[in-house]
MARSERO-787607 format. One record per residue (C-alpha): x, y, z; residue number from 1. Coordinates in nm, 4 decimals. Each point is the difference from the previous one (the first is absolute). Example, Ala and Ser with C-alpha at 12.3 -4.5 7.8 and 13.67 -1.06 7.14 Angstrom:
BEGIN
{baba {1.2300,-0.4500,0.7800},1}
{baba {0.1370,0.3440,-0.0660},2}
//
This chain:
BEGIN
{baba {8.4580,9.4460,10.6193},1}
{baba {-0.1658,-0.2697,-0.2147},2}
{baba {0.0529,-0.0475,-0.3738},3}
{baba {-0.3272,0.1921,-0.0780},4}
{baba {0.1045,0.2833,0.2048},5}
{baba {0.3474,0.0203,-0.1454},6}
{baba {-0.1322,-0.0098,-0.3538},7}
{baba {-0.2179,0.2836,0.0875},8}
{baba {0.2877,0.2042,0.1278},9}
{baba {0.1902,-0.0821,-0.3289},10}
{baba {-0.3050,0.1214,-0.1976},11}
{baba {-0.0023,0.3209,0.2133},12}
{baba {0.3720,0.0620,-0.0636},13}
{baba {-0.0429,-0.0534,-0.3811},14}
{baba {-0.2127,0.3140,0.0099},15}
{baba {0.3071,0.2176,0.0591},16}
{baba {0.1798,-0.0805,-0.3270},17}
{baba {-0.3229,-0.0158,-0.1895},18}
{baba {-0.0740,0.3618,0.1106},19}
{baba {0.2813,0.1000,-0.2365},20}
{baba {-0.2052,-0.1169,-0.3051},21}
{baba {-0.2222,0.2866,-0.0174},22}
{baba {0.2940,0.2301,-0.0678},23}
{baba {0.0997,-0.2151,-0.2873},24}
{baba {-0.3695,-0.0070,-0.1195},25}
{baba {-0.0409,0.3720,0.0144},26}
{baba {0.3327,0.0816,-0.1692},27}
{baba {-0.0500,-0.2414,-0.2920},28}
{baba {-0.3643,0.0737,-0.0272},29}
{baba {0.0656,0.3741,-0.0470},30}
{baba {0.2871,-0.0861,-0.2274},31}
{baba {-0.2279,-0.1949,-0.2345},32}
{baba {-0.2693,0.2691,0.0192},33}
{baba {0.2666,0.2572,-0.1062},34}
{baba {0.1195,-0.2165,-0.2920},35}
{baba {-0.2800,-0.2668,-0.0842},36}
{baba {0.1452,-0.0828,-0.3444},37}
{baba {0.3912,0.0122,0.0426},38}
{baba {-0.0133,-0.1303,0.3656},39}
{baba {0.3045,0.2216,0.0759},40}
{baba {0.1642,0.0107,-0.3418},41}
{baba {-0.1695,0.3321,-0.1011},42}
{baba {0.0122,0.1807,0.3306},43}
{baba {0.2877,0.0708,0.2456},44}
{baba {-0.2464,0.0529,0.2780},45}
{baba {-0.1747,-0.3249,-0.0545},46}
{baba {0.3334,-0.1940,-0.0402},47}
{baba {0.1102,0.1624,0.3258},48}
{baba {-0.3216,-0.1207,0.1830},49}
{baba {-0.0208,-0.3365,-0.1459},50}
{baba {0.3652,-0.0896,0.0698},51}
{baba {-0.0296,0.1403,0.3671},52}
{baba {-0.3027,-0.2270,0.0491},53}
{baba {0.1848,-0.3001,-0.1636},54}
{baba {0.2758,0.0387,0.2461},55}
{baba {-0.2398,-0.0842,0.2853},56}
{baba {-0.1370,-0.2992,-0.1938},57}
{baba {0.3487,-0.1226,-0.0745},58}
{baba {0.0911,-0.0245,0.3729},59}
{baba {-0.3113,-0.1469,0.1481},60}
{baba {0.1842,-0.3061,0.1394},61}
{baba {0.2424,0.2316,0.1769},62}
{baba {-0.2918,0.2082,0.1367},63}
{baba {-0.1497,-0.3286,0.1186},64}
{baba {0.3186,-0.1014,0.1867},65}
{baba {0.0366,0.3322,0.1693},66}
{baba {-0.3786,0.0659,0.0630},67}
{baba {-0.0679,-0.3452,0.1555},68}
{baba {0.3043,0.0094,0.2240},69}
{baba {-0.1209,0.3365,0.1183},70}
{baba {-0.3728,-0.0820,0.0306},71}
{baba {0.0675,-0.3146,0.1892},72}
{baba {0.2389,0.1509,0.2456},73}
{baba {-0.1244,0.0374,0.3548},74}
{baba {0.0445,0.3747,0.0082},75}
{baba {0.0158,0.0864,-0.3678},76}
{baba {0.3567,0.1352,0.0287},77}
{baba {0.2213,0.1115,-0.2845},78}
{baba {0.2574,-0.2495,0.0987},79}
{baba {-0.2215,-0.2886,-0.0943},80}
{baba {-0.0525,0.1528,-0.3494},81}
{baba {0.3722,0.0325,-0.0436},82}
{baba {0.0458,-0.3519,0.1026},83}
{baba {-0.2424,-0.1156,-0.2648},84}
{baba {0.1937,0.1957,-0.2560},85}
{baba {0.3373,-0.1488,0.1158},86}
{baba {-0.1343,-0.3421,-0.0007},87}
{baba {-0.1610,0.0535,-0.3492},88}
{baba {0.3183,0.1320,-0.1426},89}
{baba {0.2021,-0.2981,0.1177},90}
{baba {-0.2531,-0.2584,-0.1219},91}
{baba {-0.0186,0.1627,-0.3464},92}
{baba {0.3747,0.0226,-0.0343},93}
{baba {0.0334,-0.3658,0.0860},94}
{baba {-0.2889,-0.1260,-0.2213},95}
{baba {0.1389,0.1871,-0.3016},96}
{baba {0.0779,-0.2737,-0.2712},97}
{baba {0.3572,0.1222,-0.0282},98}
{baba {0.0615,-0.0325,0.3787},99}
{baba {-0.1746,-0.3453,-0.0006},100}
{baba {0.2348,-0.1139,-0.2770},101}
{baba {0.3094,0.1076,0.1931},102}
{baba {-0.1288,-0.1472,0.3322},103}
{baba {-0.0907,-0.3364,-0.1650},104}
{baba {0.2882,-0.0070,-0.2334},105}
{baba {-0.2186,-0.0317,-0.3126},106}
{baba {-0.0297,0.1952,-0.3164},107}
{baba {-0.2668,0.2678,0.0144},108}
{baba {-0.1935,-0.1607,-0.2820},109}
{baba {-0.0538,-0.2992,0.2379},110}
{baba {-0.1793,0.2137,0.2590},111}
{baba {-0.3729,-0.0679,-0.0140},112}
{baba {-0.1958,0.2761,-0.1663},113}
{baba {-0.2064,0.0377,0.3118},114}
{baba {0.2683,0.2111,0.1550},115}
{baba {-0.0481,0.2555,-0.2478},116}
{baba {-0.3285,0.0582,0.1753},117}
{baba {0.1181,-0.0049,0.3572},118}
{baba {-0.0643,0.3785,0.0248},119}
{baba {-0.3681,-0.1154,0.0981},120}
{baba {-0.2577,0.1058,0.2519},121}
{baba {-0.0149,-0.3521,0.1520},122}
{baba {0.3651,0.0288,0.0821},123}
{baba {-0.0486,0.3551,0.1251},124}
{baba {-0.2814,-0.1136,0.2330},125}
{baba {0.2224,-0.2734,0.1441},126}
{baba {0.2810,0.2470,0.0464},127}
{baba {-0.2230,0.2614,0.1676},128}
{baba {-0.1415,-0.2563,0.2398},129}
{baba {0.3387,-0.1247,0.1057},130}
{baba {0.1334,0.3594,0.0376},131}
{baba {-0.2944,0.0896,0.2207},132}
{baba {0.0438,-0.3217,0.2197},133}
{baba {0.3708,0.1002,0.0420},134}
{baba {-0.0836,0.3495,0.1051},135}
{baba {-0.2742,-0.1076,0.2521},136}
{baba {0.2282,-0.2421,0.1526},137}
{baba {0.3331,0.1741,0.0064},138}
{baba {-0.0647,0.3699,-0.0067},139}
{baba {0.0476,0.0389,0.3696},140}
{baba {0.2926,-0.2366,0.0439},141}
{baba {0.3009,0.1230,0.1774},142}
{baba {0.3472,-0.0990,-0.0878},143}
{baba {0.3093,0.0073,0.2293},144}
{baba {0.1504,0.3425,0.0639},145}
{baba {0.2694,-0.0370,-0.2694},146}
{baba {-0.2631,-0.0560,-0.2672},147}
{baba {-0.2684,0.2203,0.1533},148}
{baba {-0.0078,0.2259,-0.3012},149}
{baba {-0.1733,-0.2759,-0.1855},150}
{baba {-0.2652,-0.0729,0.2609},151}
{baba {-0.3729,0.0345,-0.0360},152}
{baba {-0.1242,0.1301,-0.3304},153}
{baba {0.3470,0.0304,-0.1571},154}
{baba {0.0374,-0.3807,0.0365},155}
{baba {-0.3070,-0.0860,-0.2030},156}
{baba {0.1366,0.0982,-0.3540},157}
{baba {0.3069,-0.2016,0.0691},158}
{baba {-0.2071,-0.3026,0.0905},159}
{baba {-0.2187,0.0615,-0.2945},160}
{baba {0.2941,-0.0230,-0.2432},161}
{baba {0.0952,-0.3237,0.1505},162}
{baba {-0.3617,-0.1117,-0.0422},163}
{baba {0.0191,0.1005,-0.3563},164}
{baba {0.2793,-0.2452,-0.0586},165}
{baba {-0.2087,-0.2742,0.1557},166}
{baba {-0.3114,0.0907,-0.2017},167}
{baba {0.2023,0.0107,-0.3173},168}
{baba {0.1633,-0.3323,0.0759},169}
{baba {-0.3516,-0.1599,0.0516},170}
{baba {-0.1294,0.1533,-0.3215},171}
{baba {0.2878,-0.1195,-0.2034},172}
{baba {-0.1197,-0.3608,0.0692},173}
{baba {-0.3771,0.0505,-0.0116},174}
{baba {-0.0720,0.3102,-0.2272},175}
{baba {0.0036,-0.1914,-0.3354},176}
{baba {-0.2647,-0.2482,0.1207},177}
{baba {-0.1930,0.2454,0.1916},178}
{baba {0.0013,0.2532,-0.2798},179}
{baba {-0.1107,-0.2590,-0.2568},180}
{baba {-0.2922,-0.1041,0.2326},181}
{baba {-0.1186,0.3566,0.0591},182}
{baba {0.0173,0.0979,-0.3708},183}
{baba {-0.1708,-0.3275,-0.0938},184}
{baba {-0.2842,0.1006,0.2220},185}
{baba {0.0064,0.3565,-0.1321},186}
{baba {-0.0071,-0.1281,-0.3609},187}
{baba {-0.2884,-0.2453,0.0836},188}
{baba {-0.2026,0.2815,0.1570},189}
{baba {0.0852,0.2254,-0.2845},190}
{baba {-0.1211,-0.2666,-0.2458},191}
{baba {-0.3460,-0.0235,0.1766},192}
{baba {-0.0628,0.3439,-0.1548},193}
{baba {-0.3280,0.1730,0.1110},194}
{baba {-0.0817,-0.2922,0.2321},195}
{baba {0.3258,0.0504,0.1829},196}
{baba {-0.0749,0.3743,0.0436},197}
{baba {-0.3397,-0.0842,0.1300},198}
{baba {0.1340,-0.2456,0.2595},199}
{baba {0.2617,0.2538,0.1128},200}
{baba {-0.2707,0.2615,0.0433},201}
{baba {-0.2242,-0.2310,0.2029},202}
{baba {0.2841,-0.1070,0.2479},203}
{baba {0.1297,0.3543,0.0180},204}
{baba {-0.3250,0.1133,0.1529},205}
{baba {-0.0682,-0.3064,0.1906},206}
{baba {0.3084,0.0246,0.1962},207}
{baba {-0.0389,0.3701,0.1055},208}
{baba {-0.1414,-0.0822,0.3460},209}
{baba {0.3222,-0.1817,0.0880},210}
{baba {0.2355,0.2501,-0.1641},211}
{baba {0.1547,-0.2944,-0.1948},212}
{baba {-0.0995,0.1510,-0.3350},213}
{baba {0.3301,0.1750,0.0173},214}
{baba {0.1619,-0.3526,-0.0083},215}
{baba {-0.1483,-0.0813,-0.3469},216}
{baba {0.0137,0.3455,-0.1582},217}
{baba {0.3783,-0.0171,-0.0532},218}
{baba {-0.0320,-0.3292,-0.1888},219}
{baba {-0.2114,0.1714,-0.2687},220}
{baba {0.0872,0.3657,0.0205},221}
{baba {0.3837,-0.0244,0.0587},222}
{baba {0.2851,-0.2126,-0.1294},223}
{baba {-0.0388,-0.2829,0.2394},224}
{baba {-0.1231,-0.2668,-0.2238},225}
{baba {0.0854,0.1634,-0.3446},226}
{baba {-0.3257,0.1796,-0.0543},227}
{baba {0.1006,0.3472,0.1229},228}
{baba {-0.3299,0.1525,-0.1279},229}
{baba {0.0093,0.3475,0.1793},230}
{baba {0.3723,0.1087,-0.0892},231}
{baba {-0.0215,-0.1424,-0.3436},232}
{baba {-0.3308,0.1942,-0.0546},233}
{baba {0.1360,0.3321,0.1506},234}
{baba {0.3274,-0.0532,-0.2050},235}
{baba {-0.2252,0.0634,-0.3130},236}
{baba {0.2245,0.0580,-0.3070},237}
{baba {0.3226,-0.1205,0.1537},238}
{baba {-0.1805,-0.3381,0.1104},239}
{baba {-0.1147,-0.0328,-0.3577},240}
{baba {0.3450,0.0673,-0.1504},241}
{baba {0.1580,-0.2488,0.2450},242}
{baba {-0.2548,-0.2752,-0.0806},243}
{baba {-0.1392,-0.0028,0.3652},244}
{baba {-0.3578,0.1188,-0.0985},245}
{baba {-0.2698,-0.0924,-0.2417},246}
{baba {-0.2715,0.2451,-0.1106},247}
{baba {-0.3370,-0.1302,0.1169},248}
{baba {0.1452,-0.2528,0.2508},249}
{baba {0.2331,0.1999,0.2344},250}
{baba {-0.2141,0.1606,0.2599},251}
{baba {-0.2637,-0.2854,0.0025},252}
{baba {0.0573,-0.0488,0.3867},253}
{baba {-0.0932,0.3632,0.0636},254}
{baba {-0.2523,0.1317,-0.2511},255}
{baba {-0.3047,-0.1817,0.1527},256}
{baba {0.0386,0.1738,0.3211},257}
{baba {-0.0955,0.3384,-0.1454},258}
{baba {-0.3731,-0.0780,-0.0567},259}
{baba {-0.0396,-0.1436,0.3500},260}
{baba {0.1905,0.2536,0.2114},261}
{baba {-0.1156,0.3013,-0.1915},262}
{baba {-0.3665,-0.0928,-0.0660},263}
{baba {-0.0967,-0.3360,0.1647},264}
{baba {0.0961,0.0632,0.3490},265}
{baba {-0.1547,0.3577,0.0208},266}
{baba {-0.3182,-0.1542,-0.1259},267}
{baba {0.0277,-0.2511,0.2729},268}
{baba {0.0253,0.2922,0.2451},269}
{baba {-0.3008,0.1610,-0.1475},270}
{baba {-0.1999,-0.3341,0.0508},271}
{baba {0.1047,0.0082,0.3661},272}
{baba {-0.1089,0.3561,0.0286},273}
{baba {-0.3546,-0.0573,-0.1432},274}
{baba {-0.0554,-0.3101,0.2102},275}
{baba {0.1260,0.1701,0.3269},276}
{baba {-0.2627,0.0852,0.2760},277}
{baba {-0.1380,0.3539,-0.0436},278}
{baba {0.1507,0.1339,0.3181},279}
{baba {0.3461,-0.1322,-0.0948},280}
{baba {0.0124,0.1424,-0.3608},281}
{baba {0.1802,0.3119,0.0754},282}
{baba {0.2822,-0.1882,0.1726},283}
{baba {0.0163,-0.2601,-0.2714},284}
{baba {0.0038,0.2688,-0.2722},285}
{baba {0.3101,0.1757,0.1411},286}
{baba {0.1888,-0.3299,0.0218},287}
{baba {-0.1066,-0.1288,-0.3479},288}
{baba {0.0537,0.3306,-0.1704},289}
{baba {0.3724,0.0224,0.1333},290}
{baba {0.0670,-0.3767,-0.0550},291}
{baba {-0.1447,0.0227,-0.3484},292}
{baba {0.1922,0.2963,-0.1075},293}
{baba {0.3282,-0.1683,0.1256},294}
{baba {-0.0824,-0.3119,-0.1976},295}
{baba {-0.0964,0.1940,-0.3293},296}
{baba {0.2706,0.2585,-0.0001},297}
{baba {0.3070,-0.1848,0.1515},298}
{baba {-0.1034,-0.3795,-0.0037},299}
{baba {0.0229,-0.0290,0.3782},300}
{baba {-0.2868,-0.2526,0.0478},301}
{baba {0.0499,-0.1292,0.3549},302}
{baba {-0.2251,0.2496,0.1753},303}
{baba {-0.2951,-0.1098,-0.2100},304}
{baba {0.0807,-0.3689,0.0070},305}
{baba {0.0390,-0.0047,0.3731},306}
{baba {-0.3431,0.1532,0.0385},307}
{baba {-0.1531,-0.3303,-0.1042},308}
{baba {0.2814,-0.2555,0.0272},309}
{baba {-0.0773,-0.1265,0.3389},310}
{baba {-0.3572,0.1136,0.0367},311}
{baba {-0.0989,-0.1884,-0.3077},312}
{baba {0.2662,-0.2468,-0.1055},313}
{baba {-0.2157,-0.1407,-0.2765},314}
{baba {0.0114,0.3420,-0.1679},315}
{baba {0.3603,-0.0008,0.0074},316}
{baba {0.0304,-0.3316,-0.1591},317}
{baba {-0.2400,0.1301,-0.2651},318}
{baba {0.2332,0.3097,-0.0362},319}
{baba {0.2958,-0.2445,-0.0465},320}
{baba {-0.1826,-0.1813,-0.2791},321}
{baba {-0.0951,0.3303,-0.1667},322}
{baba {0.3742,0.1063,0.0123},323}
{baba {0.1084,-0.3236,-0.1585},324}
{baba {-0.2652,0.0413,-0.2757},325}
{baba {0.1101,0.3637,-0.0634},326}
{baba {0.3605,-0.0951,-0.0503},327}
{baba {-0.1252,-0.2996,-0.2318},328}
{baba {-0.2030,0.2328,-0.2179},329}
{baba {0.2480,0.2752,-0.0237},330}
{baba {0.2912,-0.2504,-0.0887},331}
{baba {-0.2123,-0.2117,-0.2503},332}
{baba {-0.1141,0.3300,-0.1795},333}
{baba {0.3462,0.1496,0.0193},334}
{baba {-0.1253,0.3183,0.1632},335}
{baba {0.3388,0.0693,0.1783},336}
{baba {0.1311,0.2668,0.2356},337}
{baba {0.2236,-0.0100,0.2993},338}
{baba {0.0962,0.1779,0.3193},339}
{baba {0.2913,0.0959,0.2160},340}
{baba {-0.2100,0.0237,0.3145},341}
{baba {-0.3480,-0.1186,-0.0464},342}
{baba {-0.2835,-0.0057,-0.2554},343}
{baba {-0.1494,0.3385,0.0598},344}
{baba {-0.0729,0.2996,-0.2189},345}
{baba {0.3421,0.1468,0.0459},346}
{baba {0.1790,-0.3026,-0.1432},347}
{baba {-0.2525,-0.0577,-0.2670},348}
{baba {0.0591,0.3437,-0.1383},349}
{baba {0.3822,-0.0080,0.0471},350}
{baba {0.0365,-0.3312,-0.1919},351}
{baba {-0.2541,0.0860,-0.2777},352}
{baba {0.2911,0.1007,-0.2307},353}
{baba {0.2136,-0.2921,0.0961},354}
{baba {0.0866,-0.1912,-0.3208},355}
{baba {-0.1150,-0.3281,0.1715},356}
{baba {-0.3455,0.1498,0.0901},357}
{baba {-0.2375,-0.1521,-0.2605},358}
{baba {-0.3773,0.0977,-0.0051},359}
{baba {0.0529,0.1138,0.3606},360}
{baba {-0.3259,0.2193,-0.0491},361}
{baba {-0.2052,-0.3110,-0.0103},362}
{baba {0.0625,-0.0630,0.3684},363}
{baba {-0.2299,0.2975,0.0687},364}
{baba {-0.3149,-0.1569,-0.1679},365}
{baba {0.1129,-0.3328,0.1731},366}
{baba {0.0064,0.1859,0.3112},367}
{baba {-0.3502,0.1396,-0.0461},368}
{baba {-0.1325,-0.3533,-0.0529},369}
{baba {0.1683,-0.1162,0.3065},370}
{baba {-0.1385,0.3064,0.1971},371}
{baba {-0.3546,-0.1259,-0.0817},372}
{baba {0.0945,-0.3639,0.0817},373}
{baba {0.1450,0.0922,0.3337},374}
{baba {-0.2857,0.2220,0.1003},375}
{baba {-0.2925,-0.2159,-0.0873},376}
{baba {0.1676,-0.3252,0.1393},377}
{baba {0.1122,0.1600,0.3125},378}
{baba {-0.3316,0.1671,0.0635},379}
{baba {-0.1843,-0.3131,-0.0637},380}
{baba {0.2160,-0.2139,0.2191},381}
{baba {0.0020,0.2596,0.2857},382}
{baba {-0.3760,0.0129,0.0052},383}
{baba {-0.0723,-0.3717,-0.0761},384}
{baba {0.2286,-0.1270,0.2725},385}
{baba {-0.0252,0.2983,0.2346},386}
{baba {0.3823,0.0408,-0.0011},387}
{baba {0.1355,0.2277,0.2681},388}
{baba {0.2027,0.2468,-0.2272},389}
{baba {0.0713,0.3620,0.0763},390}
{baba {-0.3081,0.1572,0.1775},391}
{baba {-0.1860,-0.3236,0.0450},392}
{baba {0.1651,-0.1164,0.3250},393}
{baba {-0.1957,-0.0972,0.2948},394}
{baba {-0.0225,0.2565,0.2869},395}
{baba {0.2476,-0.1908,0.2176},396}
{baba {0.2634,-0.0098,-0.2718},397}
{baba {0.0235,0.3870,-0.0253},398}
{baba {0.1457,0.2589,0.2251},399}
{baba {-0.1604,0.3255,0.1074},400}
{baba {0.2297,0.2183,-0.1923},401}
{baba {-0.1897,0.3097,0.1355},402}
{baba {0.1292,-0.0872,0.3417},403}
{baba {0.3581,-0.0190,-0.1306},404}
{baba {0.0652,0.2390,-0.2961},405}
{baba {0.2619,-0.1188,-0.2493},406}
{baba {0.3005,0.2310,0.0333},407}
{baba {0.0713,0.2368,-0.2970},408}
{baba {0.3689,0.0451,0.0796},409}
{baba {0.2345,-0.2823,-0.1057},410}
{baba {0.1866,0.0051,0.3249},411}
{baba {-0.3271,-0.0244,0.1970},412}
{baba {-0.1194,-0.2787,-0.2239},413}
{baba {0.3273,-0.1962,0.0537},414}
{baba {-0.0279,0.0433,0.3705},415}
{baba {-0.3603,-0.1282,-0.0171},416}
{baba {0.1127,-0.3130,-0.1896},417}
{baba {0.2619,-0.0740,0.2589},418}
{baba {-0.2510,0.0327,0.2795},419}
{baba {-0.2463,-0.2309,-0.1783},420}
{baba {0.2867,-0.2508,-0.0435},421}
{baba {0.0561,-0.0023,0.3738},422}
{baba {0.2575,0.2622,0.0360},423}
{baba {0.3557,0.0379,-0.1123},424}
{baba {0.1170,-0.2627,0.2391},425}
{baba {-0.2175,-0.2563,-0.1725},426}
{baba {0.1602,0.0622,-0.3405},427}
{baba {0.3289,-0.1668,-0.0897},428}
{baba {0.0243,0.0831,-0.3650},429}
{baba {-0.1617,0.2580,-0.2145},430}
{baba {0.0347,0.0137,-0.3697},431}
{baba {-0.2062,0.0910,-0.3109},432}
{baba {-0.0612,-0.1283,-0.3442},433}
{baba {-0.1702,0.2483,-0.2519},434}
{baba {-0.3503,-0.0140,0.1628},435}
{baba {0.0547,-0.2205,0.3078},436}
{baba {0.1496,0.0343,0.3513},437}
{baba {0.1851,-0.3186,0.0617},438}
{baba {0.0332,-0.0529,0.3735},439}
{baba {0.1307,-0.2493,0.2618},440}
{baba {-0.1740,0.0123,0.3409},441}
{baba {0.0744,-0.1662,0.3389},442}
{baba {-0.3514,-0.0605,0.1002},443}
{baba {-0.2938,0.0005,-0.2577},444}
{baba {-0.2493,-0.0280,0.2754},445}
{baba {0.0314,0.3635,0.0795},446}
{baba {-0.0224,0.1141,-0.3528},447}
{baba {-0.3455,0.1532,-0.0765},448}
{baba {-0.1111,-0.0584,-0.3608},449}
{baba {-0.3065,0.2058,0.0320},450}
{baba {0.1962,0.3123,0.0993},451}
{baba {0.2415,-0.0673,-0.2914},452}
{baba {-0.3002,-0.0139,-0.2522},453}
{baba {-0.1374,0.3151,0.1581},454}
{baba {0.3187,0.1814,-0.0985},455}
{baba {-0.0741,-0.0685,-0.3643},456}
{baba {0.1720,-0.3264,-0.0523},457}
{baba {-0.1590,-0.2110,-0.2833},458}
{baba {0.1349,-0.3327,0.1163},459}
{baba {0.1907,-0.1726,0.2638},460}
{baba {0.1987,-0.3294,-0.0612},461}
{baba {0.1095,-0.2177,0.2743},462}
{baba {0.2981,-0.2000,-0.0836},463}
{baba {0.1013,-0.2698,0.2604},464}
{baba {0.0248,0.0848,0.3697},465}
{baba {0.1833,0.3255,-0.0261},466}
{baba {-0.0077,0.1461,-0.3479},467}
{baba {-0.2799,0.2162,-0.1473},468}
{baba {-0.0612,0.2403,-0.2761},469}
{baba {-0.2197,0.3129,-0.0187},470}
{baba {-0.1130,0.1353,-0.3360},471}
{baba {-0.0036,0.3824,0.0229},472}
{baba {0.0746,0.1136,-0.3517},473}
{baba {0.3059,0.1686,-0.1652},474}
{baba {0.0804,0.1936,0.3212},475}
{baba {0.1100,-0.3218,0.1639},476}
{baba {0.3677,0.0731,-0.0243},477}
{baba {-0.0299,0.3525,0.1626},478}
{baba {-0.2215,-0.1270,0.2715},479}
{baba {0.2368,-0.2905,0.0780},480}
{baba {0.2908,0.2400,0.0458},481}
{baba {-0.2011,0.2251,0.2319},482}
{baba {-0.1102,-0.3159,0.1964},483}
{baba {0.3690,-0.0556,0.0775},484}
{baba {0.0289,0.3407,0.1388},485}
{baba {-0.2975,0.0391,0.2385},486}
//
């Protein structure tokens, strides 16, 4: 696997621990709704919910270590997750300032302050990757009979503990400089203010076709470079009390997503509908309505984005520019809100009583403006340059779906995807990531893209000689599990 493909796999694995954050967002969001003034001080129920959500946010690095080890393991076995936990515990114990002082024979006051921040998502990602590599390499190793109890998967946590010692030894030497470099970058980006927010928004969207947007998100949303925008925002009152948040600033790397995902992209979908060929409009309407609802309500935008991402790349670049502009405007005007999952209506409502949400309601009129901007620019560009967006494809680019009806049952749909991919024997790896099937095939020449599109896919991404992704919506995880059983 090349570096590009490996980074994609890391990005996919990151979605497992990130999937825990909506729980924190819901618990704390409801808590702030219950007690919008006292933030838990005036209501036992609110305090209960806010503290429960805070427990998840406090342990994000641990979730990263366990989740990545599990997500990158070859068969997603619990032994891989346990190995990530063991490795993480060993590393954290050895990178504790008191432990370093004993090991190096120095006073604890002489230990660099950077080691007070070793409980960090960057370290967790490294630990998770190493633990997964150990699992994938040694989970089937057989030891001599006298040690046979420790063969196979039982061997992996033992090796992971040894790897934790090695990782800690390396970080003892490099963490001070590495941490300083990352925090300097984070501080520099933070000091760019609204411009930095806009740049992040632009590259966040631009990298979506490759899946590498997951590689830059942790830098801004989590505590990789000292920014930690998402947990600090969701932490609300506690973040303010601990000096980790600033009203009108914390949340700047999330707020501008709401106008685009809730309003701009659905308007782009409407532009594709009105410009579709008359005979294709019923089909386009069904796709656009479902994808627009997902984007507006939950913030899941990929079904809409993949509808034009490859058919009209210029529109996707324009979309990336608009996203950067939206983040810049929201940040510069201090119209701030945040999310635990994505920038949809659910998170906007949940976080409306968060003490760090400032003038969040202004994101709605901003969204209305962006809806007009998206609709008229997309409609003009599609007609002016005859772009082959949904419903405007040439006849040879489509499939006669009447000849092969789309299955309504999930199991039948999964079986149809397997057939379109050349059969079960042509698939060597089947995984999913929110809205995408992530697949590895033996022979791409027998994969039929037209059949895949006829099954309702909004996009197909070919990565290298054997990897590909199919955008099918939020049911991707369930379909991938069924594909493994057919």
